[in-house]
C-alpha positions in Angstrom: 10.9 4.3 -12.7 13.8 2.6 -11.0 11.4 0.8 -8.7 9.5 -0.5 -11.7 12.7 -1.8 -13.3 13.7 -3.5 -10.0 10.3 -5.2 -9.7 10.7 -6.5 -13.3 14.3 -7.6 -13.0 14.3 -9.0 -9.4 10.7 -10.3 -9.6 10.0 -9.0 -6.1 6.6 -7.7 -4.9 6.3 -4.0 -5.8 5.5 -3.0 -2.2 8.6 -4.6 -0.9 10.8 -2.9 -3.6 9.2 0.5 -2.9 9.6 0.2 0.9 13.2 -1.0 0.5 14.1 1.8 -1.9 12.5 4.2 0.5 14.7 3.0 3.3 17.8 3.2 1.1 17.0 6.8 0.0 16.2 7.8 3.6 19.5 6.4 4.8 21.4 8.2 2.0 19.7 11.5 2.7 20.5 11.2 6.5 24.1 10.6 5.6 24.1 13.8 3.5 21.9 16.0 5.7 21.2 14.8 9.3 19.1 17.9 10.2 16.4 19.9 8.4 18.1 22.5 6.2 17.8 25.0 3.5 14.9 27.3 2.8 11.9 27.6 0.5 11.4 30.5 -1.8 8.8 32.8 -0.4 6.6 32.5 -3.4 6.4 28.7 -3.1 5.6 29.0 0.6 2.9 31.6 -0.1 1.4 29.3 -2.8 1.2 26.4 -0.4 -0.9 28.4 2.0 -2.9 30.3 -0.7 -6.7 29.9 -1.0 -9.0 30.4 -3.9 -12.7 31.0 -3.1 -11.8 29.8 0.5 -10.4 26.5 -0.8 -6.7 25.8 -0.4 -5.0 25.9 -3.8 -3.1 22.7 -3.0 -6.5 20.9 -2.5 -7.6 22.3 -5.9 -4.4 21.1 -7.5 -5.0 17.6 -5.9 -8.5 17.4 -7.3 -7.4 18.5 -10.7 -4.6 15.9 -10.8 -7.0 13.2 -9.6 -9.5 14.1 -12.3 -6.9 14.1 -15.0 -5.5 10.8 -13.9 -9.0 9.3 -13.7 -9.9 10.4 -17.2 -6.5 9.2 -18.6 -6.8 5.8 -16.9 -10.4 5.2 -18.0 -10.4 6.8 -21.5 -7.0 6.2 -23.0 -5.4 3.1 -24.3 -2.2 3.6 -22.2 -4.3 4.3 -19.1 -6.5 1.2 -19.5 -3.4 -0.9 -20.2 -2.2 -0.1 -16.6 -5.3 -1.8 -15.3 -4.9 -4.7 -17.6 -1.3 -5.3 -16.6 -2.1 -4.8 -12.9 -4.9 -7.4 -13.2 -2.9 -10.1 -15.0 0.5 -9.5 -16.4 0.6 -12.8 -18.4 -2.7 -12.1 -20.1 -1.6 -8.6 -20.9 1.6 -10.0 -22.4 -0.3 -12.6 -24.4 -2.5 -9.8 -25.8 0.6 -8.0 -27.1 1.0 -5.3 -24.5 4.5 -4.2 -23.7 4.2 -5.1 -20.0 7.6 -4.0 -18.8 7.3 -0.6 -20.5 3.8 -0.1 -19.0 5.1 -1.1 -15.5 8.0 1.4 -15.8 5.6 4.1 -17.1 3.3 3.5 -14.1 6.2 3.9 -11.7 7.5 7.0 -13.4 4.1 8.6 -13.2 3.8 7.6 -9.6 7.2 9.1 -8.9 6.1 12.4 -10.6 3.1 12.6 -8.3 5.3 11.8 -5.3 7.7 14.5 -6.3 4.9 17.0 -6.6 3.6 16.0 -3.2 7.1 16.4 -1.8 7.3 20.0 -3.2 4.1 20.9 -1.6 5.1 19.3 1.7 8.5 21.1 1.6 6.7 24.4 0.8 4.5 23.9 3.9 7.3 23.0 6.3 9.7 25.7 4.9 12.8 23.4 4.9 14.1 20.2 3.5 13.8 17.5 6.1 14.9 13.9 5.3 12.9 12.5 8.2 9.5 14.0 7.4 8.4 11.4 4.8 8.9 8.4 7.1 5.8 9.2 9.1 3.7 9.5 5.9 4.3 6.0 4.5 1.4 4.4 6.3 -0.8 7.5 5.8 -0.2 7.3 2.0 -0.9 3.6 1.7 -4.1 3.6 3.9 -6.3 5.7 1.6 -5.4 3.6 -1.3 -6.4 0.3 0.5 -9.5 1.9 2.1 -10.5 3.2 -1.3 -10.7 -0.3 -2.6 -7.4 -0.9 -4.3 -6.0 -4.4 -3.9 -2.3 -4.3 -3.3 -1.9 -7.6 -5.2 -3.3 -5.8 -8.3 -6.3 -6.2 -10.4 -8.7 -3.7 -8.8 -8.6 -0.1 -7.8 -9.4 3.4 -9.0 -8.6 7.0 -8.7 -12.0 8.0 -7.1 -11.8 5.3 -4.4 -8.3 6.4 -3.5 -9.4 10.1 -3.3 -12.3 9.2 -1.1 -10.2 6.7 1.0 
């Protein structure tokens, strides 16, 4: 949500704000904890490796989240408003949409998904490691772009991202 506020207030491209904030948080975590540390509760670690009908539970959770997100984005007013704002903020504003609130909501939901991914990743590695996410930045952007989302906004979708 903070990144959303920064893009609104500073009028800086969202990708720049996100990468900049990532670097700031990475630096802060390295100052606090230079090495991997801590431990993961056994149940969480077991969950991250569990399988249901031979399929990893984390993959099932991923598909369920993508399906729910896709339904919400396509069939709800608030979900469709995200596409509208992403396509043309000024047109959305002229149509009476609360653009700033929608931007912050989109960032908050994105942060929620990133937090869930971080929990799964930490469960898999067994420790908290401030350096592990840096290698995943490009790997997380690539499927979005390959899936057809334009970083400038206006086009994209959940299914394309999942397949990308």
